[in-house]
C-alpha positions as CSV (number, residue, x, y, z in Angstrom):
1,X,100.6,118.0,124.3
2,X,100.8,117.6,120.6
3,X,97.9,118.7,118.5
4,X,97.5,118.1,114.8
5,X,96.6,121.9,114.4
6,X,100.2,122.7,115.1
7,X,101.4,120.7,112.0
8,X,98.5,122.0,109.9
9,X,99.4,125.6,110.7
10,X,103.0,124.9,109.8
11,X,102.0,123.7,106.4
12,X,101.8,127.2,105.1
13,X,105.5,127.8,105.9
14,X,106.5,124.4,104.5
15,X,105.5,124.8,100.9
16,X,108.7,123.3,99.7
17,X,107.8,120.1,101.6
18,X,104.3,120.1,100.1
19,X,105.7,120.3,96.7
20,X,107.7,117.1,97.4
21,X,110.4,118.4,95.2
22,X,112.9,118.6,98.0
23,X,113.9,116.2,100.8
24,X,112.7,117.2,104.3
25,X,116.0,117.0,106.2
26,X,118.8,117.0,103.7
27,X,122.3,116.0,104.5
28,X,125.2,118.1,103.0
29,X,127.4,116.0,100.7
30,X,131.0,116.5,99.7
31,X,130.3,116.1,95.9
32,X,129.9,119.2,93.7
33,X,126.8,117.9,91.9
34,X,123.7,119.5,93.4
35,X,121.5,117.1,91.4
36,X,123.3,114.1,92.9
37,X,122.9,115.5,96.4
38,X,119.2,116.2,95.8
39,X,118.5,112.7,94.4
40,X,120.5,111.0,97.1
41,X,118.6,112.8,99.9
42,X,115.3,112.0,98.3
43,X,116.3,108.4,98.1
44,X,117.2,108.3,101.8
45,X,113.8,109.9,102.6
46,X,112.0,107.3,100.6
47,X,113.9,104.5,102.2
48,X,112.8,105.8,105.6
49,X,109.1,105.7,104.3
50,X,109.5,102.1,103.0
51,X,109.1,103.4,99.4
52,X,111.8,101.1,98.0
53,X,111.1,101.4,94.4
54,X,111.2,105.2,94.3
55,X,114.2,105.2,96.6
56,X,116.1,102.9,94.2
57,X,115.2,105.2,91.3
58,X,116.5,108.3,93.2
59,X,119.8,106.6,94.2
60,X,120.4,105.5,90.6
61,X,119.7,109.1,89.3
62,X,122.1,110.4,91.9
63,X,124.8,108.1,90.5
64,X,124.0,109.1,87.0
65,X,124.7,112.7,88.0
66,X,127.8,111.8,90.1
67,X,129.1,108.3,89.9
68,X,131.4,108.9,93.0
69,X,128.4,109.7,95.3
70,X,129.2,107.2,98.0
71,X,126.0,107.7,100.0
72,X,123.9,106.9,97.0
73,X,125.9,103.7,96.5
74,X,125.4,102.8,100.1
75,X,121.7,103.4,99.8
76,X,121.5,101.0,96.8
77,X,123.5,98.4,98.7
78,X,120.9,98.7,101.6
79,X,118.0,98.2,99.2
80,X,119.5,95.5,97.0
81,X,120.6,93.0,99.6
82,X,119.2,90.1,97.6
83,X,121.5,90.6,94.6
84,X,124.3,88.1,93.9
85,X,127.0,90.7,94.0
86,X,125.8,92.3,97.2
87,X,128.9,91.4,99.3
88,X,131.2,92.3,96.4
89,X,129.6,95.8,96.1
90,X,129.8,96.3,99.8
91,X,133.5,95.6,99.9
92,X,134.1,97.8,96.9
93,X,132.4,100.8,98.6
94,X,134.4,100.2,101.8
95,X,137.6,100.3,99.8
96,X,136.5,103.4,97.9
97,X,135.9,105.3,101.2
98,X,139.6,104.9,102.0
99,X,140.2,107.7,99.4
100,X,137.0,109.7,99.9
101,X,136.7,112.9,102.0
102,X,133.1,113.3,103.0
103,X,131.4,116.1,105.0
104,X,131.1,115.4,108.7
105,X,127.4,114.6,108.4
106,X,128.0,112.4,105.3
107,X,130.8,110.5,107.1
108,X,128.5,109.7,110.1
109,X,125.7,108.5,107.8
110,X,128.0,106.4,105.7
111,X,129.6,104.7,108.7
112,X,126.3,104.0,110.4
113,X,124.4,102.9,107.2
114,X,127.3,100.5,106.4
115,X,126.8,99.0,109.9
116,X,123.2,98.6,108.9
117,X,124.1,97.0,105.7
118,X,126.0,94.4,107.6
119,X,122.8,93.7,109.5
120,X,123.9,95.3,112.7
121,X,120.4,96.8,113.2
122,X,120.7,97.5,116.9
123,X,124.2,98.9,116.6
124,X,123.1,101.3,113.9
125,X,120.0,102.4,115.9
126,X,122.1,103.1,118.9
127,X,124.5,105.2,116.8
128,X,121.7,107.3,115.4
129,X,120.0,107.6,118.8
130,X,123.3,108.8,120.3
131,X,123.7,111.3,117.6
132,X,120.2,112.6,118.0
133,X,120.6,113.0,121.8
134,X,123.9,114.9,121.5
135,X,122.6,117.1,118.6
136,X,119.0,117.9,119.2
137,X,118.6,119.6,115.8
138,X,119.9,116.7,113.8
139,X,116.4,115.7,112.7
140,X,117.7,113.2,110.0
141,X,119.6,111.2,112.7
142,X,116.5,111.3,114.9
143,X,114.3,110.0,112.1
144,X,116.7,107.1,111.4
145,X,116.9,106.3,115.1
146,X,113.1,106.1,115.4
147,X,112.8,103.9,112.3
148,X,115.6,101.5,113.3
149,X,114.5,101.2,116.9
150,X,111.0,100.3,115.6
151,X,112.7,97.8,113.2
152,X,114.7,96.3,116.0
153,X,111.5,95.5,117.9
154,X,111.9,98.5,120.4
155,X,108.7,100.2,119.6
156,X,108.3,101.9,123.0
157,X,111.7,103.4,122.8
158,X,110.9,104.6,119.3
159,X,107.8,106.3,120.4
160,X,109.6,107.9,123.4
161,X,112.3,109.4,121.2
162,X,109.8,110.6,118.5
163,X,107.5,112.2,121.1
164,X,110.5,114.1,122.7
165,X,111.8,115.3,119.3
166,X,108.2,116.4,118.3
167,X,108.0,118.6,121.4
168,X,111.0,120.6,120.1
169,X,110.1,120.2,116.4
170,X,106.3,119.9,116.2
171,X,106.1,120.4,112.4
172,X,108.9,118.1,111.2
173,X,107.0,116.0,108.7
174,X,109.2,112.9,108.8
175,X,109.1,112.8,112.6
176,X,105.3,113.0,112.3
177,X,105.2,110.2,109.7
178,X,107.6,107.9,111.6
179,X,105.8,108.5,114.9
180,X,102.6,107.2,113.2
181,X,104.4,104.3,111.5
182,X,105.5,102.9,114.8
183,X,102.0,102.1,115.6
184,X,101.1,100.6,112.1
185,X,102.0,97.0,113.2
186,X,100.8,97.3,116.8
187,X,97.6,96.0,118.3
188,X,96.1,99.4,118.7
189,X,96.4,102.9,117.2
190,X,96.4,105.9,119.6
191,X,94.9,109.3,118.9
192,X,98.3,110.8,118.8
193,X,99.5,108.4,116.0
194,X,96.3,109.1,114.0
195,X,96.9,112.8,114.3
196,X,100.5,112.5,113.3
197,X,99.5,110.4,110.2
198,X,96.9,113.0,109.2
199,X,99.4,115.8,109.6
200,X,102.1,114.0,107.6
201,X,99.5,113.2,104.8
202,X,98.7,116.9,104.5
203,X,102.3,118.2,104.7
204,X,103.7,115.5,102.3
205,X,101.3,116.6,99.7
206,X,100.7,114.0,96.9
207,X,102.7,111.3,98.8
208,X,101.3,107.9,98.1
209,X,103.2,106.4,101.2
210,X,101.8,109.0,103.5
211,X,98.2,108.5,102.2
212,X,98.7,104.7,102.5
213,X,99.9,104.9,106.1
214,X,97.0,107.2,107.1
215,X,94.5,104.8,105.4
216,X,95.9,101.8,107.4
217,X,95.7,103.6,110.8
218,X,92.1,104.8,110.0
219,X,91.1,101.2,109.1
220,X,92.6,99.8,112.3
221,X,90.6,102.3,114.2
222,X,87.4,101.2,112.5
223,X,87.0,104.4,110.4
224,X,86.1,102.4,107.2
225,X,84.7,105.2,105.0
226,X,87.6,107.5,105.6
227,X,90.1,104.8,105.1
228,X,88.6,103.9,101.8
229,X,89.1,107.4,100.6
230,X,92.7,107.6,101.6
231,X,93.5,104.2,100.2
232,X,92.0,105.3,96.9
233,X,94.1,108.5,96.9
234,X,97.2,106.5,97.7
235,X,96.5,104.1,94.8
236,X,96.0,107.0,92.4
237,X,99.2,108.7,93.5
238,X,101.2,105.4,93.3
239,X,99.8,104.9,89.8
240,X,101.3,108.3,88.8
241,X,104.6,107.5,90.5
242,X,104.8,104.3,88.4
243,X,104.9,106.3,85.2
244,X,108.3,107.8,86.3
245,X,109.6,104.2,87.0
246,X,108.7,103.0,83.5
247,X,105.4,101.5,84.7
248,X,107.1,99.1,87.2
249,X,104.4,97.5,89.3
250,X,104.6,99.4,92.6
251,X,104.3,97.6,96.0
252,X,102.6,100.7,97.2
253,X,100.1,100.6,94.4
254,X,99.1,97.0,95.1
255,X,99.1,97.5,98.9
256,X,96.8,100.6,98.6
257,X,94.4,98.7,96.2
258,X,94.2,95.7,98.6
259,X,93.8,98.0,101.6
260,X,90.9,99.8,99.8
261,X,89.2,96.4,99.1
262,X,89.6,95.4,102.8
263,X,88.1,98.8,103.9
264,X,85.1,98.3,101.5
265,X,84.6,94.9,102.8
266,X,84.8,96.0,106.4
267,X,82.3,98.7,105.6
268,X,79.8,96.2,104.3
269,X,80.2,97.3,100.7
270,X,80.8,93.7,99.5
271,X,79.9,94.2,95.9
272,X,82.4,97.1,95.5
273,X,85.1,95.2,97.3
274,X,84.7,92.1,95.0
275,X,84.6,94.3,92.0
276,X,87.9,96.1,93.0
277,X,89.5,92.7,93.8
278,X,88.5,91.3,90.4
279,X,89.8,94.4,88.6
280,X,93.1,94.2,90.4
281,X,93.5,90.5,89.6
282,X,92.8,91.2,85.9
283,X,95.3,94.1,85.7
284,X,98.5,93.4,83.9
285,X,101.5,95.5,84.5
286,X,104.6,95.5,82.2
287,X,106.9,94.5,85.1
288,X,107.0,94.2,88.9
289,X,109.6,95.1,91.4
290,X,110.7,92.2,93.7
291,X,108.4,93.3,96.6
292,X,105.5,94.0,94.3
293,X,105.9,90.6,92.6
294,X,105.6,88.8,95.9
295,X,102.5,90.8,96.9
296,X,100.9,90.3,93.5
297,X,101.6,86.6,93.5
298,X,100.5,85.7,97.0
299,X,97.7,88.3,97.4
300,X,96.3,89.4,94.1
301,X,96.5,86.2,92.1
302,X,94.7,84.2,94.9
303,X,91.9,86.8,95.3
304,X,89.3,84.8,93.3
305,X,90.0,81.6,95.4
306,X,89.9,83.5,98.7
307,X,86.7,85.2,97.6
308,X,85.0,81.9,97.2
309,X,85.5,81.2,100.9
310,X,82.8,83.8,101.5
311,X,80.4,82.6,98.8
312,X,77.5,80.5,100.1
313,X,77.1,78.6,96.9
314,X,80.2,77.6,94.8
315,X,80.6,75.3,91.9
316,X,83.4,73.1,90.6
317,X,83.8,75.3,87.5
318,X,84.2,78.5,89.6
319,X,86.9,76.9,91.7
320,X,88.7,75.6,88.6
321,X,88.6,79.2,87.1
322,X,89.9,80.6,90.4
323,X,92.8,78.0,90.5
324,X,93.7,78.9,86.9
325,X,93.8,82.6,87.9
326,X,96.1,81.8,90.7
327,X,98.6,80.3,88.3
328,X,101.6,78.1,89.1
329,X,104.6,79.4,90.9
330,X,107.1,77.9,93.5
331,X,106.4,74.8,95.6
332,X,105.3,76.7,98.7
333,X,102.8,78.8,96.8
334,X,101.4,75.7,95.2
335,X,100.7,74.2,98.8
336,X,98.7,77.4,99.4
337,X,96.7,77.1,96.2
338,X,96.1,73.3,96.6
339,X,95.0,73.8,100.2
340,X,92.3,76.3,99.2
341,X,91.3,74.2,96.2
342,X,90.8,71.0,98.2
343,X,88.9,72.8,101.0
344,X,86.6,74.5,98.4
345,X,86.1,71.3,96.5
346,X,85.0,69.6,99.7
347,X,82.0,71.9,99.8
348,X,80.9,70.9,96.3
349,X,80.6,67.1,96.7
350,X,77.6,65.3,98.0
351,X,79.7,62.3,99.0
352,X,80.6,62.6,102.8
353,X,83.7,60.3,102.5
354,X,85.0,62.2,99.5
355,X,84.6,65.5,101.3
356,X,86.4,64.2,104.5
357,X,89.3,63.0,102.2
358,X,89.5,66.4,100.6
359,X,89.5,68.1,103.9
360,X,92.2,65.8,105.1
361,X,94.3,66.6,102.0
362,X,93.8,70.4,102.6
363,X,95.0,70.0,106.2
364,X,98.1,68.2,104.9
365,X,98.9,71.1,102.6
366,X,98.3,73.6,105.4
367,X,100.7,71.6,107.6
368,X,103.4,71.8,104.9
369,X,102.8,75.6,104.7
370,X,103.1,76.0,108.4
371,X,106.2,73.8,108.7
372,X,108.0,75.5,105.7
373,X,111.4,77.1,106.5
374,X,111.4,80.8,106.8
375,X,112.0,82.6,103.5
376,X,113.9,85.9,103.3
377,X,112.1,86.9,100.1
378,X,108.6,86.5,101.5
379,X,106.9,89.1,103.8
380,X,106.0,87.4,107.0
381,X,102.6,89.1,107.0
382,X,101.7,87.8,103.6
383,X,102.7,84.2,104.6
384,X,100.7,84.5,107.9
385,X,97.6,85.6,106.0
386,X,97.9,82.7,103.6
387,X,97.9,80.2,106.5
388,X,94.9,82.0,108.0
389,X,93.0,81.8,104.7
390,X,93.7,78.1,104.4
391,X,92.6,77.5,108.0
392,X,89.3,79.4,107.4
393,X,88.7,77.6,104.1
394,X,89.0,74.3,106.0
395,X,86.7,75.6,108.8
396,X,84.1,76.6,106.2
397,X,84.3,73.1,104.6
398,X,83.9,71.4,107.9
399,X,81.0,73.6,108.8
400,X,79.3,72.8,105.5
401,X,80.0,69.1,105.9
402,X,78.6,68.8,109.5
403,X,75.9,71.5,109.4
404,X,73.1,69.0,109.7
405,X,74.7,66.8,112.4
406,X,73.9,67.5,116.0
407,X,76.7,68.0,118.5
408,X,79.4,67.4,115.9
409,X,82.3,69.8,116.0
410,X,86.0,69.9,116.2
411,X,87.6,71.6,119.2
412,X,90.6,73.0,117.1
413,X,88.3,74.7,114.6
414,X,87.0,78.2,115.3
415,X,83.8,79.6,113.8
416,X,84.3,82.0,110.9
417,X,85.4,85.4,112.4
418,X,84.0,88.8,111.7
419,X,87.5,90.1,110.9
420,X,87.4,88.8,107.3
421,X,90.1,91.2,106.3
422,X,92.7,89.0,108.0
423,X,92.6,86.5,105.1
424,X,91.2,88.7,102.3
425,X,93.0,91.8,101.0
426,X,95.9,92.8,103.4
427,X,97.2,95.9,104.9
428,X,100.8,94.9,104.7
429,X,103.7,96.7,106.5
430,X,106.3,98.1,104.2
431,X,109.0,95.7,103.3
432,X,111.8,96.4,105.6
433,X,115.2,97.3,104.3
434,X,116.9,94.6,106.3
435,X,115.7,91.6,108.3
436,X,115.4,92.0,112.0
437,X,118.9,91.7,113.6
438,X,120.2,91.0,117.1
439,X,123.7,92.5,116.8
């Protein structure tokens, strides 16, 4: 059986990993530029960990060192699927490969990642798994197989493959990290996953992603104080990383801050949670990556409004200020803001009929939010949390309206739950590199 001590003992012999200056399982490339190979492999590692912004930076630096680095081009194509010239770049790379002589490992990764770039998630996962089963020491292929099996919705198979690999390679840090990550979005967190996340956070010294993952799993297990500490460290490390990305707002930075606020709230440290959320809402960064922009818009900008759901006494002026803080964005976002606004306003009026009209309007906004077509650019967990926040705001308004009326309730409205983190600051899974596929 795996014990975390095995990985901790291995830390002494893996100083190069702890330094985070080298990739854990590098792939030998055909190009002559060592710098390009280093940056490309670091980019692949960050892609596996969901650290898209850092991965993009590494791939671009690889291409600066060697513009012919095909694997770095492939990595950028994977990460920038929402660009207008995505298909054109993909075809250009495929044409380039006709005259390119890669190493055997590089050829395998190029072919398989190009399959992934065409949204054949299951096909790419099976290719990586087959490679891992035939070449037991190919840790890089095993890591990708675990990640893609998880992405394809085959969590049990991902766990089985990771556990088998860890028996032979108990101190492989990326295997430890990915084994823990499989349980990040599940219903429960096992001791094994928690131990793997702890070992990965120690071995991947100063890794914001590793600290963030460990904080998420600790929070799900109910270890609120410990999770606060690791979210705080993740936020500090992500802040440092942002300096090397020209202060681009980091998805990891925002997710760590929101996770810390959730942990504080869950620990009963409400004043600290509210203070942190206010600070995050007021923070202005020069620019945001695409993923961070969505998280900032839907989660950080609406923090004042969602905070009011918990306040026993609210005023029209406080609601107005919170709506202004939320700002104006696209139509779907406005449905979200208007729903919260109307539900909160219903608690401020002494006119029963006006309150009922406001609640009815809030319900209509929520229906529009629920019925909206799926958006590729919006994390499903973020949207689900928005719907939940709206439902709870409506429930709070109805509770306030009918609190003095005997035997008056609505069967489809549930009491306010204890798990307030579900509609307050999120612990959001990393943005996947491709949507779930069925090919």
